[in-house]
N, C-alpha and C positions, 0 to 999 in steps of 0.2 A: 504494500500500500504506500502511496506517495503522500508524505506529510503535507498538510494544508499550506504551509509556507512555500514549499516547492511547487505545488500546483498553482498558487497565485503568481509566483515568479515566472513560471512557464507561460501562463495565460497572458501576463503583461508583455512578455517578450514576443509572443505570437501576435498580439494586437499591435505592438509597436512595429514589428516587421511588416505586417499586413498594411498598416497605415503608410509606411514608407513606400511600399510597392504600389499601393492604390493611387497615390498621388504622383507617381513617376511615370516616365516614359520607358520604352524598352531598354534604353541605354542604362538607366538606373537599376532596372530589374536585373540586367546582366551583372552589374557591379555588386548587387546584393547576393547573387548566386556565387560570384567569386569569393566574397567575404564569408558566406556560409560554408563553402567548400574548404577554404583555408582554415576556418575555425574547427570544422569537423576533423580535418587531418590532424590538427594540433591536439584536439581532445582524444583522438584515437591513439596518438603517440603517447600521451600522458597515461592513458589506460594500459597500454602495453608496459610502460615503465612501472606501473603500479600492479601489474599482473591481474588486472580487472578484465577478465575475458568477456563478460557480458557487455560492459560499456565499450570495449574495443570493437566488438561486433556491431553494436548499435551505431556507433559514430562512423565507422568505416562503411557500413551499409548506407548510411545517410549520405556520406561523401560520394559513393558510387551512384546513388540516386540523383544527386545534384548534377554530377557529370553527365549521366546518361539521359535523364528525363528533363533536366534543366538546360544545361549548356549545349550538349551534343544534338539533341532532338531539334532545337530551335535554330540551328545553323541554317542560313539561307545560302545554299551552294550556288544558286543562279546569280543572285545579286552579289554575293561575297567572292565568287570566283575561286581563284587559286588559294587565297588566304583562308577562306572557309574550308576548303579541302584540307589544307595543312592543319588547321585547328581541329578538324574532325579526326585526323590521324593522331594528333597530339592527345586529344581526349581519349581516344581508344587506347593508346599506349598507357596513359595515366590510369585508366580503368584496370588494365592488366596488372600494373604495378600495385594498385590498391588491393586487388584480389590476392596478390602474392603476399603483401604486407599483412593482410588479415589472416591468411592461412598459416603464415610462418612467424607472425609477430616480429616483422622485420622493420625496425625503425629507420634503417638506412633507405629503404624503399619509400617510406613516408616522407623522409627529408627530400628525396629526389623529386617526388611529385609536388611537394609543397614549393620547392624552388622553381619548378617549371611553371606551375600555375601562378605563382606570385609574379613572375616576369610578365606573363600575359595580362594579369590583372593590373599591374603597374602601367603597362603600355595602354591598356584600355582606359585607365584613369586619365592618362595624359591626353587622350584624344577627345575627352569630354569638352563641350563648349564652355 
């Protein structure tokens, strides 16, 4: 059972995130996806260090969901051309590395994915108007 304080904090965080996403365009939503992905990778790493298997699985599964259903699914390969195709390949590679990290509790794989995604997120942030 989740303590009431944790439920309240999660509900607040969910509403805050929904509010940010609802008032934003697609560019801001992508930035939120990057932020969420990086956070889940960091939490997954922490769970590995603490030998917390349940949280490791939960956080890394969410990271995979953000990559697959959030970032990768919404790539527009027609409008994005070669860049979108390269991002698709990068996201596919990162998904494989996250699966490996989850299966083998490999923090080096998480660090690799975090570094790759952070570079893309930083570049995306710089292109914002």
